[in-house]
C-alpha positions as CSV (number, residue, x, y, z in Angstrom):
1,M,148.0,177.6,136.7
2,Y,146.8,175.3,133.9
3,T,143.6,175.9,131.9
4,N,141.7,174.1,129.2
5,D,138.3,174.8,127.6
6,M,136.5,173.0,130.5
7,A,138.5,173.5,133.8
8,V,141.1,175.4,135.6
9,Y,143.9,173.7,137.6
10,L,145.7,175.8,140.3
11,R,148.7,174.8,142.4
12,P,149.6,177.7,144.6
13,H,152.6,177.8,147.0
14,R,151.0,180.2,149.6
15,L,148.0,179.6,151.8
16,E,146.8,183.1,151.1
17,D,146.7,182.4,147.4
18,A,144.8,179.2,147.9
19,L,142.2,180.9,150.1
20,S,141.8,183.7,147.5
21,A,141.1,181.1,144.8
22,L,138.2,179.8,146.9
23,V,136.1,182.9,146.3
24,R,135.1,180.7,143.3
25,P,134.1,177.0,143.7
26,H,137.0,174.6,143.4
27,T,137.5,171.0,144.2
28,V,140.3,170.8,146.6
29,L,143.0,168.3,145.8
30,A,145.6,167.1,148.4
31,G,147.0,163.5,147.9
32,G,144.5,162.7,145.2
33,T,143.9,159.1,146.4
34,D,140.1,159.7,146.4
35,F,140.0,162.3,143.7
36,Y,141.5,160.4,140.8
37,P,139.8,157.0,141.3
38,A,136.5,158.7,141.3
39,R,137.2,160.2,137.8
40,V,138.6,157.3,135.9
41,G,137.4,157.2,132.3
42,R,136.0,160.8,132.2
43,T,137.3,164.3,131.6
44,I,137.9,166.4,134.7
45,D,135.5,169.3,134.0
46,E,135.7,171.1,137.4
47,D,138.1,173.7,138.6
48,V,140.8,172.1,140.8
49,L,142.8,173.7,143.6
50,D,145.9,171.5,144.4
51,I,147.2,172.4,147.9
52,G,150.1,170.0,147.7
53,G,152.6,172.7,146.9
54,I,151.9,174.7,150.1
55,D,154.9,173.8,152.4
56,T,153.3,175.3,155.5
57,L,150.5,172.7,155.4
58,R,152.9,169.8,155.8
59,G,154.8,168.4,158.8
60,I,154.4,167.6,162.5
61,V,155.4,170.0,165.2
62,A,155.4,169.4,168.9
63,G,154.6,172.2,171.3
64,A,154.0,172.7,175.0
65,T,150.3,172.0,174.8
66,G,150.4,169.3,172.1
67,W,151.2,168.4,168.5
68,R,150.2,170.1,165.3
69,L,149.8,167.7,162.3
70,G,149.8,169.6,159.0
71,A,146.9,169.0,156.7
72,T,149.0,167.6,153.8
73,T,151.2,165.4,156.0
74,T,151.1,162.0,154.4
75,W,150.4,158.7,156.2
76,S,154.0,157.5,155.5
77,E,155.4,160.7,157.1
78,L,153.2,160.1,160.1
79,I,154.4,156.4,160.4
80,E,158.0,157.5,160.2
81,A,157.7,160.4,162.6
82,D,159.3,160.2,166.1
83,L,156.2,160.3,168.2
84,P,155.4,159.0,171.7
85,P,153.2,155.9,172.4
86,L,150.2,158.2,172.5
87,F,150.3,158.0,168.6
88,D,150.8,154.2,168.3
89,G,147.1,153.8,167.5
90,L,147.1,156.4,164.7
91,K,150.2,154.8,163.3
92,Q,148.5,151.4,163.3
93,A,145.6,153.0,161.5
94,A,148.0,154.6,159.0
95,R,149.4,151.2,158.0
96,E,145.9,150.0,157.2
97,I,145.2,152.8,154.7
98,G,145.7,151.1,151.4
99,G,149.2,150.0,150.3
100,R,152.5,151.8,150.5
101,Q,151.8,153.9,147.4
102,I,148.5,155.2,148.9
103,Q,150.2,155.9,152.3
104,N,152.9,157.9,150.4
105,A,150.3,160.1,148.7
106,G,147.2,160.1,151.0
107,T,147.0,162.9,153.6
108,L,145.6,163.3,157.1
109,A,143.2,166.1,156.1
110,G,142.1,164.3,153.0
111,N,141.0,161.3,155.2
112,I,138.8,163.5,157.4
113,C,137.5,165.7,154.6
114,N,136.4,162.7,152.6
115,A,134.1,161.9,155.6
116,S,133.7,158.3,154.8
117,P,132.1,156.2,157.6
118,A,134.9,153.7,157.0
119,A,137.8,156.3,157.1
120,D,140.5,154.4,159.0
121,G,142.1,157.5,160.5
122,V,139.0,159.0,162.1
123,P,138.5,156.6,165.1
124,A,142.2,156.9,166.0
125,L,142.0,160.7,165.8
126,L,138.8,160.8,167.8
127,A,140.5,158.7,170.5
128,L,143.3,161.4,170.5
129,D,140.7,164.1,171.1
130,A,141.9,165.8,167.9
131,E,140.8,169.3,166.8
132,V,140.6,170.6,163.3
133,E,142.2,173.9,162.4
134,I,140.3,175.7,159.6
135,A,141.4,178.7,157.6
136,G,139.1,181.0,155.7
137,T,137.9,184.6,156.3
138,T,138.9,183.9,159.9
139,T,140.7,181.0,161.5
140,R,138.8,178.6,163.7
141,R,139.2,175.2,165.4
142,L,136.5,172.5,165.8
143,P,136.7,169.2,167.6
144,L,136.9,166.4,165.1
145,R,133.6,165.0,166.4
146,Q,131.9,168.3,165.3
147,F,133.8,168.6,162.0
148,I,132.4,165.5,160.4
149,T,128.7,165.9,160.3
150,G,127.5,162.9,158.2
151,V,128.3,160.6,155.4
152,R,130.6,162.6,153.0
153,R,129.6,165.8,154.9
154,T,131.7,168.2,157.0
155,A,131.3,171.6,158.7
156,L,133.8,173.1,156.1
157,A,132.4,176.1,154.3
158,P,133.1,176.5,150.5
159,N,135.7,179.2,151.1
160,E,137.6,177.3,153.9
161,L,140.5,174.9,154.0
162,V,141.6,172.5,156.7
163,V,145.2,173.5,157.5
164,A,146.1,171.2,160.5
165,L,145.0,168.8,163.1
166,H,145.8,169.4,166.7
167,V,146.3,166.7,169.4
168,P,146.5,167.9,173.0
169,R,149.1,166.5,175.4
170,P,147.4,164.2,177.9
171,R,147.6,164.8,181.6
172,H,149.0,161.4,182.4
173,S,151.2,158.8,180.8
174,A,149.2,157.7,177.7
175,E,149.1,154.9,175.1
176,S,146.9,154.2,172.2
177,A,146.0,151.3,169.9
178,F,143.8,150.6,166.8
179,L,142.2,147.4,165.5
180,K,140.4,146.8,162.2
181,L,138.2,144.0,160.8
182,G,138.1,143.5,157.1
183,A,137.3,140.7,154.6
184,R,141.1,140.1,154.3
185,R,144.2,141.3,156.1
186,Y,145.2,144.2,153.8
187,L,143.9,146.6,151.2
188,V,140.3,146.4,152.2
189,I,137.5,148.7,153.4
190,S,136.7,148.2,157.1
191,I,133.7,146.1,158.3
192,A,134.3,147.6,161.7
193,M,137.2,149.2,163.5
194,A,138.0,150.5,167.0
195,A,140.6,152.8,168.5
196,A,141.4,153.6,172.2
197,T,143.6,156.0,174.0
198,L,144.2,155.2,177.7
199,E,145.9,157.4,180.3
200,F,147.5,155.7,183.3
201,E,148.2,156.7,186.8
202,D,149.7,154.3,189.3
203,G,148.9,151.4,187.0
204,R,145.2,152.2,186.7
205,I,143.1,154.0,184.1
206,A,142.9,157.7,184.8
207,A,141.2,158.7,181.5
208,T,140.1,157.0,178.4
209,R,138.8,157.7,174.9
210,I,137.4,154.9,172.8
211,A,135.9,155.3,169.3
212,V,134.4,152.9,166.8
213,G,134.2,153.4,163.0
214,A,132.3,151.8,160.0
215,C,129.3,151.1,162.4
216,S,127.4,154.4,162.1
217,P,127.3,157.4,159.6
218,V,130.1,159.1,161.6
219,A,132.6,157.3,163.9
220,E,131.4,157.5,167.5
221,R,132.9,157.6,170.9
222,L,131.6,155.1,173.5
223,P,131.2,157.1,176.8
224,A,129.6,154.3,178.8
225,L,132.6,152.0,178.1
226,E,135.0,154.8,178.8
227,Q,133.4,155.5,182.2
228,A,133.4,151.8,183.0
229,L,137.2,151.6,182.7
230,I,138.1,154.5,185.0
231,G,140.1,153.2,187.9
232,R,140.6,149.7,186.5
233,P,143.9,147.9,186.3
234,R,145.3,147.7,182.8
235,D,145.6,143.9,182.7
236,R,141.8,143.1,183.0
237,L,140.1,145.7,180.9
238,A,138.5,143.4,178.3
239,E,136.1,141.9,180.9
240,H,134.4,145.3,181.3
241,V,133.1,145.4,177.7
242,D,129.5,144.5,177.0
243,A,127.0,145.1,174.3
244,T,124.9,147.6,176.2
245,Q,127.8,150.1,175.8
246,L,127.3,150.2,172.0
247,A,124.2,152.4,172.1
248,P,125.8,155.3,170.1
249,L,126.4,153.0,167.1
250,S,123.9,152.3,164.3
251,P,125.4,149.6,162.1
252,I,123.8,148.9,158.7
253,D,123.5,145.9,156.4
254,D,125.7,146.1,153.3
255,V,127.9,143.9,151.1
256,R,130.6,143.7,153.7
257,G,128.5,142.5,156.6
258,S,125.1,142.6,158.3
259,A,124.2,145.0,161.1
260,S,124.0,142.2,163.6
261,Y,127.4,140.9,162.5
262,R,129.0,144.3,162.9
263,H,127.4,144.7,166.4
264,D,128.8,141.4,167.6
265,A,132.1,141.9,165.9
266,V,132.6,145.3,167.6
267,V,132.3,143.7,171.1
268,I,135.1,141.2,170.1
269,L,137.2,143.9,168.6
270,L,137.0,146.1,171.7
271,R,137.9,143.2,174.0
272,R,140.9,142.4,171.8
273,L,141.9,146.0,171.6
274,L,141.8,146.5,175.3
275,T,143.7,143.2,175.9
276,S,146.6,144.7,173.9
277,F,147.2,147.2,176.7
278,A,147.9,144.4,179.3
279,R,151.5,144.2,180.6
């Protein structure tokens, strides 16, 4: 523990100690890639709980029903992990999260708890049907689509911590992919992005999950497009994308692009994304 006249800094090594600290308000610090840039040029005057020293919050474990991704697992660790093609989309998203230094420090839980509409990891995790494991007075799990409730808002209570993300094993052979549009190729906030997980049986789509980010307050699944792809062969998926399937989205005008541009761009992104599954 470190203290000064204005703030307290805690770095516990046990989850129990971190949860005990949260009986008082603390700003939770994981990789710090959002925390520090937001405080450049000013004194940190809030109490800080650094969870980076809790070993049980880091790492990826495979089990019979799926995978557990520890909250403080970094994007670099995810990229380097030996994972099946189901995770290719999440790895592609990880490579778009800043530069290598950011990927070495930034964490999976930090990306979802930040709850930015343009968080690159969120559409890929939605397409994986991820659940969020939360520890507090009790332990609970929420689907990611229920965890992020709005711009910079989550369902996390003040005395709770995200401890892991869970990805279920698909019923069929599965692959995923991610595609992002920005003003340049690297180190840029998304104008729009899309992720898809497709399950295959006998060369045709048995199940699909498709999500779009940076085009609504929270990344959204596209159920109409998902349904349109069921039973289709993998080599002609792009022709089933049309603008009517984008009803869950609500793009805005901002400095990166207009709402109408985003709407048109998403259609093209989705067609390119689905073409990448052709063999």
